[in-house]
C-alpha positions as CSV (number, residue, x, y, z in Angstrom):
1,M,111.7,64.9,105.6
2,S,109.1,62.9,103.8
3,E,109.1,62.4,100.0
4,S,106.2,64.9,99.7
5,N,108.1,67.6,101.6
6,I,111.2,67.0,99.5
7,Q,109.1,67.4,96.3
8,D,107.4,70.5,97.7
9,H,110.8,72.0,98.6
10,G,112.1,71.2,95.1
11,A,109.0,72.8,93.6
12,S,109.4,76.0,95.7
13,E,113.1,76.2,94.8
14,T,112.2,75.8,91.1
15,V,109.7,78.7,91.4
16,L,112.2,80.8,93.2
17,I,114.8,80.2,90.4
18,M,112.2,81.2,87.8
19,L,111.4,84.3,89.8
20,V,115.1,85.3,90.0
21,Q,115.6,84.7,86.3
22,Q,112.6,86.9,85.5
23,Y,113.8,89.6,87.9
24,A,117.4,89.5,86.5
25,A,116.1,89.8,83.0
26,K,114.3,93.0,83.9
27,F,116.6,94.6,86.4
28,G,119.9,92.7,86.5
29,I,121.0,91.5,89.9
30,T,120.7,94.5,92.3
31,F,121.1,92.7,95.6
32,S,123.6,90.4,97.3
33,S,123.0,86.7,96.6
34,S,124.0,86.0,100.2
35,L,120.6,87.3,101.3
36,M,119.2,83.9,100.1
37,N,121.1,82.2,102.9
38,N,118.8,83.7,105.5
39,S,115.2,82.3,105.4
40,A,113.7,85.6,106.6
41,H,115.6,87.6,104.0
42,K,114.9,85.1,101.3
43,Q,111.1,85.4,102.0
44,K,111.2,89.2,102.0
45,L,113.4,89.2,98.8
46,T,111.0,86.8,97.1
47,Q,108.1,89.1,97.9
48,L,110.0,92.2,96.7
49,M,111.1,90.6,93.5
50,A,107.5,89.6,92.7
51,Q,106.4,93.2,93.3
52,A,109.2,94.5,91.1
53,I,108.4,92.1,88.3
54,S,104.7,93.1,88.4
55,G,105.5,96.8,88.3
56,Q,104.5,97.6,91.8
57,R,108.0,98.8,92.8
58,G,111.4,99.3,91.3
59,A,114.6,97.3,91.6
60,V,115.3,95.6,95.0
61,T,118.4,96.5,97.0
62,D,120.0,95.0,100.0
63,S,118.7,97.8,102.2
64,D,115.2,97.1,101.0
65,V,115.5,93.6,102.3
66,M,117.5,94.3,105.5
67,G,116.2,97.7,106.4
68,D,118.5,99.3,109.0
69,D,119.9,95.9,110.0
70,Q,123.0,96.0,107.7
71,F,125.0,93.6,109.9
72,D,122.6,90.7,109.9
């Protein structure tokens, strides 16, 4: 990984942490943190948290992220 990629990754992780903090301040933690270990779930969770913070939807649950695939 190049230095630029490392910096970009660090910046994206910083943005994600800020997003989680804003979400938690508004809703509390309403989903399993283990969802962050799966890149597809992490991307979906990030999108849903942003929508919740902006008022486009309510709190995010595990089933919102995973759908019917509860054993992923």
